[in-house]
N, C-alpha and C positions, 0 to 999 in steps of 0.2 A: 148266226152273226159271233153267236159270242163264242161257238164251237174252231169257228176262221181266227176268233180272236186268243183262244188257246196256243194252235195251233200255231201260231206267226207267234207267242211268244216262249213259244216253248222254246222255235228255231233261230230264236232272238240269244238264247239263253245256253245252247247250245254251243252256237258260234261263238258268245262271252268267254264260253268251255276251249273250248278248242285256241283263241287265240293267246288263252292264260299259258295254253300246254305251248302256246311254240315256244314263246314266251319264257317260258323258264326254263326252255332248251338254247336259250339264246339267240333266238330269234328276236328281231325288230319289227314292229307292227305300229306306224302309223299315219292316220286318216288322212286323208288329205283335205282337207279343213277346205268346203262350198261355205262360197258367201250366205248366208240365211236370209231371208225375207225380199229378194235381190230379184229383182222378176233378172240378172242379164247374168251371165256366171259367171265375168269375166268386164274388168271394169279399166284397163283400160284399152293402148292401140295395137300388140300383140297375141293378147288373150282373146281380142273380140275377131280381130282380125282371122286366128285362128281354126274361132269357135266360126261367125259366116262362110271360110271357104266350106268345112265339112256339112254343114250348115244346105252350100252348091250342089253337093251332087247329088242325084235322085235317088243314086240306087243305095242311098245305106239310109234314108226321108223313114221308112219306117220301123229302122232298131230304131232309131239317134233316141226321142224322144224317152223311149226306158229307159241307155242307157244314165241320161242328166238326171231322173230318177233316184238313181243306186246314188249318184256324187251325191246328190246333195244328203242327203240321206247316209251321206261319212261310213258308205260299205268302199271304200278307194281306198289301199293301204300300198305304201310304200313304190306309191311311184318313181321310179328312175328311168333317167334319161343319156342316153350314149349315143353314140354317134352309133345311126341306124338300124335305132333298135329301143321302142318302151317295155316298157314291165313291170304289172303293179301283183298283186294278191287283191281279189273283189267277194266282198259275201254276197253269196245269195241262199240256195235252204244248203250249201255246203260251202268250203271257203274251194277258191278256184285261181289257177298261177295264169295271166291271161300276159301273151310278147305275142307283139306289133315291130313284126320286122318291116323295116322301109330304103328303099332303095335309096343312095349318095345321089342328092343333085348336078346331074351330066357337068362338068367340067367350060364341056359351053356355053351352057345358060347359065350357069354362075359368071362366066368373066362380061357372059353380055347384063350382066348385072353387075355387075363392078365395073363399068364400061355407062354401063346408066346414070349410077349413082353419083359419075366425076363431075366436082365443084360440089354436090351439092347436102357433102355430108358433112354440121359443123364439129362437131364431135363427138369420140363415143357414149359420152351419155345424150347427147342427141338422140346419136342412130338407137341406141335401146330403149330411148325414153319414147319413140319416135315421133321427135320433131323433127318432121320430113316434108317435104315441100309434096306438093301435092302428085305432079307427075314422076316424084321418086318411091311414093307410097301403092300410084298405080301401077308399077313397075314389080312394085317384093309384089304384093297379093292379084295379080293375074292367073287365071284358076290352068293356065298353059306353062304360064313363062317364067313361075314370078314364081317364090324362096316357095311355098307351100305344097305338099306328095299328092298325087294327084292319086283314085282306087285303083291305078292299076300298079301303081308304085310302093301299093301299101299291104300287106300279108300279116294277117289275124292265127293263131295259134294258143286255143281255151285248154284247159280243161275243166269244162263243161261240160254233159253229157246234152248239148244244143248245138244241132249242124248246120248251120246258118253260119255263111259264109263270116255276119259279120253276128255274135252274140249282143248280148244285150252288159258284156262282162266288159268287153273290149269296147264295145260302143262307151260306155262308162270312163271307162282310163284316158280310151281322146278327145272325150269332153279337160276330164282330168288338166291331161296337158296343157290346155288352155285357163283355168287355175290357175298352171304353175306360173305358167312364163309372164302373169303380170306382176311375179316378185322374181322372176329370176328367167327374162326375155333372150339370153343369149345362148339359153340351149335351148333354143328354136337351133338358131346355125351349126349348135354339139350336133340335136340330130338330125340335121341335113348336110356333115358330111366340110362344112364348109370353116370359111376364121371370117369374123366379118374385121377383123382388120385393114381386112388387103379393100375393104369399100372406104373408111378413116385414111390412108398409104394414102390411092390415089388420086382423091379427091387432093391431099398433102400437092401431091407432085404434077396435078395439075395447074394449080396453086403457082408452081414456083417455076413451071412450059411458063406460066402466061408472060410471069414479071419476065421471062431469058429473052423473052421474045419481043419485051417489047409489047406485047398488047393491054397488057395489063394496068386498070386506073393511075396507081405508079408511072408508069413508064412515060403517058402524057401527062402528066401533072404538071403545075408550076414552080420546081424543087428550088428559084427563086424566094415564091413567094412560102410555101411552105415551110423553108429555115428560116428565110428572114435574112440570107448572103445574098450575094449579086455573083451569082456561075456566068456572067455575060465574059467575064473578062479571063482575054483567053493566059494571062501569065498574072501572079503576082507580082506587085512593086518590089524593088529590089532596096533594102533600108536601106536609110541613111546616112554614108561617110564616120567613122570615128571623127572629134578634131584633133590631126595633133598638138600635145604637147609638146608649144616651146622649151628651151632649153635655158638655162641661165645661163651668163659666164662672172 
């Protein structure tokens, strides 16, 4: 038992020396802080939705727990989310570079999501905070047609010697995305290559269209009572004629 502890301690010190060496060369090394003492890794709608979607795929089931443990131990560094790409350095027995590529969301699928959001997104703040109706949340999180990637759209590449399709290092990176989305939910839209503003503009356009076609609440309201004026008159009364001053002789 003591031998195992000494080996683990030696490995940890070796990793710290390697990190210090890279930092000296100018490389950044920022560990992704995972919430300590909490059962759930993520606390917001988008972070939790990402993790639930990840855990819904049985193909990942056997590898996910180890990756979650790595993340909790602070072994994921420099996690970056770009369009179609995740990258990070993960500390295992050595430092490993993990890259995950994710196919862009198909345009047709995104347009269906945008159309489904019509009139249901109050503001960008509401969207990013996950303050959405149940119907829209169901659309966004649908495993087949929603915003999250399916297993066939995800491809892994890690410098570790594990030849499994999903090693514990890329698993830790995937869980790290859920943690990062807690503070930067807009990165999910960046990852899938879509613009979240389209959902908002579509909602605004729908509202304007409703008003212009007379289907909105304002169109059917009693404008006289709203504004306190009588709109039943076709024309306004003419002002009284001014009296002519008589000329003194």
